[in-house]
Each structure stands twice: as structure tokens, then as C-alpha cells.
C-alpha positions in Angstrom: -26.0 15.7 -40.7 -26.2 17.8 -37.5 -29.6 16.4 -36.6 -28.4 12.8 -37.2 -25.3 13.4 -35.0 -27.4 15.0 -32.3 -29.8 12.0 -32.2 -26.9 9.5 -32.2 -24.9 11.4 -29.6 -27.9 11.6 -27.3 -28.7 8.0 -27.6 -25.1 6.8 -27.1 -24.6 9.2 -24.3 -27.7 8.0 -22.6 -26.8 4.3 -23.1 -23.3 4.6 -22.0 -24.4 6.3 -18.7 -26.4 3.3 -17.6 -25.4 0.6 -15.1 -25.7 -2.0 -17.8 -23.1 -0.3 -19.9 -20.8 -0.1 -17.0 -21.2 -3.8 -16.3 -20.5 -4.6 -20.0 -17.3 -2.5 -19.9 -16.3 -4.2 -16.7 -16.9 -7.6 -18.2 -14.6 -6.8 -21.1 -11.9 -5.7 -18.8 -12.3 -8.8 -16.6 -12.3 -11.0 -19.8 -9.2 -9.2 -21.2 -7.4 -9.7 -17.8 -8.3 -13.4 -17.7 -7.0 -14.0 -21.2 -3.7 -12.5 -20.3 -2.3 -15.9 -19.2 -3.2 -17.5 -22.5 -1.4 -14.8 -24.4 1.6 -14.8 -22.0 0.8 -11.2 -21.1 2.4 -10.2 -24.4 2.7 -6.7 -25.8 0.0 -7.5 -28.3 -2.3 -8.5 -25.5 -1.7 -5.2 -23.7 -1.9 -3.2 -26.9 -5.5 -4.6 -27.5 -6.8 -3.0 -24.3 -4.8 0.2 -24.7 -6.0 0.7 -28.2 -9.6 -0.1 -27.5 -9.9 2.2 -24.5 -8.0 5.0 -26.3 -10.4 4.9 -29.3 -13.5 4.6 -27.1 -12.3 7.5 -24.9 -11.5 9.7 -27.9 -14.9 9.2 -29.4 -16.8 9.5 -26.1 -15.2 12.9 -25.5 -17.0 14.3 -28.5 -20.3 12.7 -27.7 -20.2 13.9 -24.1 -19.2 17.4 -25.0 -22.0 17.6 -27.5 -24.6 16.5 -25.0 -23.2 18.8 -22.3 -23.3 21.8 -24.7 -26.9 21.1 -25.5 -27.8 20.6 -21.9 -25.9 23.7 -20.8 -27.7 25.8 -23.6 -31.1 24.4 -22.6 -30.5 25.2 -19.0 -29.4 28.8 -19.9 -32.5 29.3 -21.9 -34.7 28.1 -19.1 -33.0 30.4 -16.6 -33.2 33.3 -19.1 -36.9 32.7 -19.3 -37.3 32.6 -15.5 -35.4 35.8 -15.1 -37.4 37.5 -17.9 -40.7 36.4 -16.4 -39.9 37.4 -12.8 -38.5 40.5 -11.0 -34.9 39.4 -11.6 -32.5 41.7 -13.4 -32.9 41.2 -17.1 -29.2 42.2 -17.5 -28.4 38.6 -16.3 -29.8 37.1 -19.5 -26.8 35.8 -21.5 -24.5 36.4 -18.6 -22.4 33.5 -19.7 -21.1 35.6 -22.5 -19.3 38.0 -20.1 -15.5 37.8 -19.7 -13.9 36.6 -16.6 -13.3 40.0 -15.1 -17.0 40.9 -15.4 -18.1 37.7 -13.9 -15.6 38.2 -11.0 -17.1 41.7 -10.4 -20.6 40.3 -10.3 -19.5 37.5 -8.0 -18.0 40.1 -5.7 -21.3 42.1 -5.8 -23.3 39.0 -4.7 -20.8 38.1 -2.0 -21.3 41.7 -0.6 -25.1 41.4 -0.8 -24.9 38.0 0.9 -22.7 39.3 3.7 -25.0 42.3 4.2 -28.0 39.9 4.4 -26.2 37.8 6.9 -25.3 40.8 9.1 -28.9 41.9 8.8 -30.1 38.5 9.9 -27.7 38.6 12.8 -28.9 42.0 13.9 -32.6 40.9 13.7 -31.6 37.8 15.8 -29.9 40.0 18.3 -32.8 42.4 18.6 -35.2 39.5 19.0 -33.0 38.1 21.9 -32.9 41.5 23.5 -36.7 41.9 23.3 -37.2 38.4 24.8 -34.9 39.2 27.6 -36.7 42.5 28.2 -40.0 40.7 28.3 -38.6 38.0 30.7 -37.4 40.7 33.0 -40.7 42.6 33.0 -42.5 39.3 33.9 -40.1 38.7 36.8 -40.6 42.3 38.0 -44.4 41.9 37.8 -44.2 38.6 39.7 -42.0 40.1 42.3 -44.5 43.1 42.7 -47.4 40.6 42.9 -45.6 38.6 45.7 -44.8 41.8 47.6 -48.5 42.9 47.3 -49.6 39.6 48.6 -47.2 39.8 51.6 -47.8 43.4 52.3 -51.0 44.8 50.8 -50.2 48.3 52.1 -46.9 48.5 50.0 -49.0 49.3 46.9 -50.8 52.1 48.6 -47.6 53.6 50.0 -46.2 54.1 46.5 
């Protein structure tokens, strides 16, 4: 029963997510709206669309939830395998089972690491600019000395 439901849910979920399914649904709504004049926009006419959309929505909730649960679980398993096979912390496997307070604590830890990394990057950038400025000033000093030596060759000997 579970396997049959899974297969049907996947097929219906895939089919209803297509442009063709949207166009079919749009066509039904347009057809329903066009028939309103013939039914004098009666309560029965309105009830038809309300009932149909409610039933379809009710059933689709379960199908979509089923496919999202499966996709989410598959994604978690893939991430768990990546963590396990790399240098990531193995403690992050099954992290989705933590309570909200524990997740908030981990989130805070990562925010602090990120801020530290940003400040480190900013310091590196600042040091690079200082080094570039230092080199620029040394080049200017050398050029000035070269010009002075060309103008007054004795100035180099006097030092």
C-alpha cells in the first residue's frame, strides 16, 4: 500500500507541477466563468467551483507533503554522506532532530564564525592596502633619489 501510494503521489505531484496541468486548470476556470451567464450565476454554479477546488486542494496537500517529506529525507541523507566523507563535523549528521533551542545555539555559533571570518578578511584587505601604499611610497622615494642623482651626481657621494 505504501509503495503504491508513493508511486502514485510522485506521478501526480510531477504531473500537476507542469505547465500543461496549469493550462488545463486555467481552462476549467475560464470555462466555469463563461458558463456563469447560462446558469444565472446561481449558488449551484458557484458551489461547483468551490467544491471542486476544495476537494482538489485537500487531496493535493497530502500528495505534496508526501513528496516533500521524501525529497527532504533524501536531501538529508545526501548531506549526511557528504559530511561523513569529508572533514565536516560528524555531529551534524541528523541535525534536523535537534530542538529549536539547540538549532538556535548552532546558528549563533555559525554567525560568530562568519563575523570573525569577515573581520579577518577585512584585516587582510587592510594589510594589503597598507603594503601597497608602502611599496608605492618606496617607488616614489627611489624615483626622487634617481632624479636628484641625475641633477646633482655629487649628492650621492656627499651622503
